[in-house]
C-alpha positions in Angstrom: 80.5 147.6 102.1 83.8 147.6 100.8 85.5 145.6 103.5 82.9 143.0 102.7 84.0 142.6 99.5 87.7 142.9 100.1 87.2 139.5 102.9 84.9 137.7 99.8 87.1 138.2 97.8 90.0 136.9 100.4 87.6 134.4 101.1 87.3 133.1 97.4 91.4 133.6 97.2 91.7 131.5 100.2 89.8 128.5 98.8 90.7 128.6 95.3 94.6 128.2 96.8 93.7 125.1 99.3 91.9 123.4 96.4 95.4 122.7 94.8 97.1 119.8 96.0 100.6 120.6 97.3 102.8 118.9 94.1 105.1 121.4 94.0 106.8 121.5 97.6 110.1 122.1 96.2 110.0 123.5 92.4 107.9 126.7 90.5 108.9 123.8 87.9 109.5 120.3 88.7 112.1 118.0 86.8 110.3 115.6 84.4 111.0 112.1 86.0 108.3 110.6 83.9 110.2 107.1 82.5 108.2 104.0 81.0 107.0 101.0 83.2 109.4 97.9 83.9 108.9 94.3 84.4 111.8 93.6 86.6 114.1 92.1 84.1 115.5 95.5 83.1 118.6 96.5 83.9 119.3 100.0 86.6 116.2 98.9 88.5 118.7 97.3 91.9 120.4 94.4 92.2 120.4 91.9 89.5 118.5 88.4 90.3 120.3 86.2 87.8 117.9 82.7 86.9 114.4 84.4 88.8 111.6 83.8 87.2 108.8 86.4 86.5 106.8 86.2 89.8 110.8 86.6 92.0 111.2 89.6 89.7 108.1 91.1 90.6 108.1 90.0 94.0 111.9 92.0 93.8 110.3 95.6 92.1 107.5 95.0 94.7 110.6 95.1 97.3 112.5 97.7 96.0 109.4 100.3 95.9 108.4 99.4 99.6 112.0 99.9 100.5 112.4 103.1 98.9 108.9 104.1 100.4 110.4 103.1 104.1 113.6 105.4 103.1 111.7 108.4 101.8 109.7 108.2 105.4 112.4 108.6 107.4 114.3 110.6 104.9 112.1 113.3 104.1 109.9 114.1 107.1 112.1 117.6 106.8 108.7 118.1 104.9 106.0 117.4 106.7 103.3 118.0 103.6 104.5 115.4 101.7 103.2 113.2 104.4 105.4 110.6 103.7 106.0 108.7 107.1 102.1 108.8 107.6 101.4 107.4 103.5 104.0 104.6 104.1 102.6 103.5 107.8 99.0 103.1 105.0 100.7 101.3 102.8 101.9 99.0 105.2 98.1 98.1 106.5 96.5 98.3 103.5 99.0 95.8 101.1 100.9 93.7 104.3 99.6 90.7 102.6 101.3 91.2 99.1 104.7 92.8 100.9 104.6 88.8 103.3 104.1 87.2 100.0 107.3 89.4 98.2 109.4 88.9 100.8 108.9 85.0 100.9 109.1 84.8 97.5 112.4 86.7 97.2 113.4 84.3 100.4 112.7 81.2 98.4 115.0 82.4 95.5 118.0 83.1 97.4 117.7 79.7 99.2 117.1 78.1 95.7 120.1 79.9 94.2 122.6 79.6 97.2 124.8 76.8 97.9 123.4 75.7 101.2 120.5 77.6 103.7 123.3 79.9 105.8 124.6 81.3 102.7 121.0 82.0 101.1 119.7 84.0 104.4 122.9 85.7 103.8 122.4 86.6 100.3 118.7 88.0 101.3 120.1 89.8 104.3 122.9 91.3 102.0 120.1 92.3 99.4 118.3 94.2 102.0 120.5 96.2 102.9 122.3 96.9 99.7 118.4 98.0 97.9 117.6 100.6 101.3 121.4 101.9 100.9 120.4 102.4 97.2 117.9 104.7 97.8 119.7 107.1 100.2 120.6 110.4 98.6 121.7 113.9 99.9 122.0 115.7 96.9 119.1 114.6 94.7 116.8 114.6 98.6 114.1 117.1 96.6 113.4 115.2 94.1 113.6 112.1 95.7 111.1 113.0 98.4 108.7 114.9 96.1 108.5 111.4 93.7 108.3 109.1 96.3 105.8 111.1 98.0 103.6 111.1 94.3 104.0 107.4 94.5 103.1 106.8 98.2 99.5 108.7 97.7 98.9 107.0 94.5 99.3 103.4 96.2 97.2 104.1 99.4 94.5 104.1 97.0 95.0 100.9 94.9 93.0 98.0 95.6 94.9 95.2 98.3 96.7 92.8 96.1 98.1 95.6 93.3 100.8 96.9 94.9 103.1 95.2 92.2 101.4 97.7 89.6 103.0 100.6 91.0 105.9 98.7 91.3 105.9 97.9 87.8 104.6 101.6 86.5 106.7 104.0 88.7 110.0 102.0 89.3 112.0 103.5 87.0 110.5 107.0 87.5 111.8 106.8 90.8 115.5 105.4 90.1 115.5 108.7 87.9 114.6 110.9 91.3 118.0 109.7 92.4 119.7 111.4 89.7 120.2 115.4 90.9 118.4 117.8 89.0 116.8 121.3 90.0 114.9 124.1 89.2 113.2 123.9 85.3 111.9 127.3 85.1 114.9 129.6 86.1 118.6 128.5 85.4 120.3 127.3 88.9 122.1 130.3 90.1 121.2 133.1 86.8 121.9 135.7 89.3 123.2 135.0 92.6 126.6 132.9 91.5 127.7 136.1 90.1 127.5 138.7 92.8 127.7 136.3 96.2 131.7 136.0 95.9 132.3 139.7 96.2 133.0 142.2 99.2 134.0 145.6 99.5 137.9 146.4 101.3 137.4 146.8 104.9 141.2 148.5 105.8 140.3 151.2 108.5 142.5 153.1 106.0 138.8 153.5 103.8 136.7 154.2 106.2 135.7 157.0 108.3 134.7 157.4 111.9 131.0 157.4 111.0 131.5 154.6 108.8 132.0 155.8 105.7 133.8 155.3 102.1 137.1 157.8 102.5 137.1 158.0 98.4 140.1 160.4 98.8 142.5 157.3 99.7 141.3 154.8 98.6 139.6 155.6 95.4 135.8 155.3 94.2 133.8 152.8 95.7 134.1 149.1 94.2 133.3 145.6 95.1 136.5 142.9 94.8 135.8 139.6 94.4 136.8 136.6 97.2 136.5 133.5 94.6 
């Protein structure tokens, strides 16, 4: 009976933990990435589009979000539970029409604002390259990957034609995640940073054949800093 009670308790515990979503793969207390919604004309959202209409600004937001989730699909595979690649593929399938319309709108913007069609195509290509590279990060990888994964999970359940809503509501949050941040519950390196830089003396004089410290020759055993 005692074994049965233990097994039942274990099963309940496993069920409880399995019901909790994997939303904190990297932090005990996550950095606060919440930010206000945007419409596209605000600063700090990516490349500026001078003279862009409201529809063109929205298209740029959508394309920026698509680029960010594409980067996450490639860059965040080190943590499979985030499902960044699988969810990105679902987004491409569910929102393909809206994504294509956004790209077409951007293409018309660059053709309209450039001196020649060739210059417009070059500007569009540069826009795409700079947009993708703007979401590549190393120092802020954990925060970016976790935020992008959360956005992708929400996006796969959006009705078709409404992907722009998540671009407006969470682009600023995604940009904020590119700023390096860390564990919020405990100060980074609170204990380990003070101790990792110390080693004992390794002179043969200080150790006997059995590997014991010889205090008579080297004094009391103590760690010496290597900083």
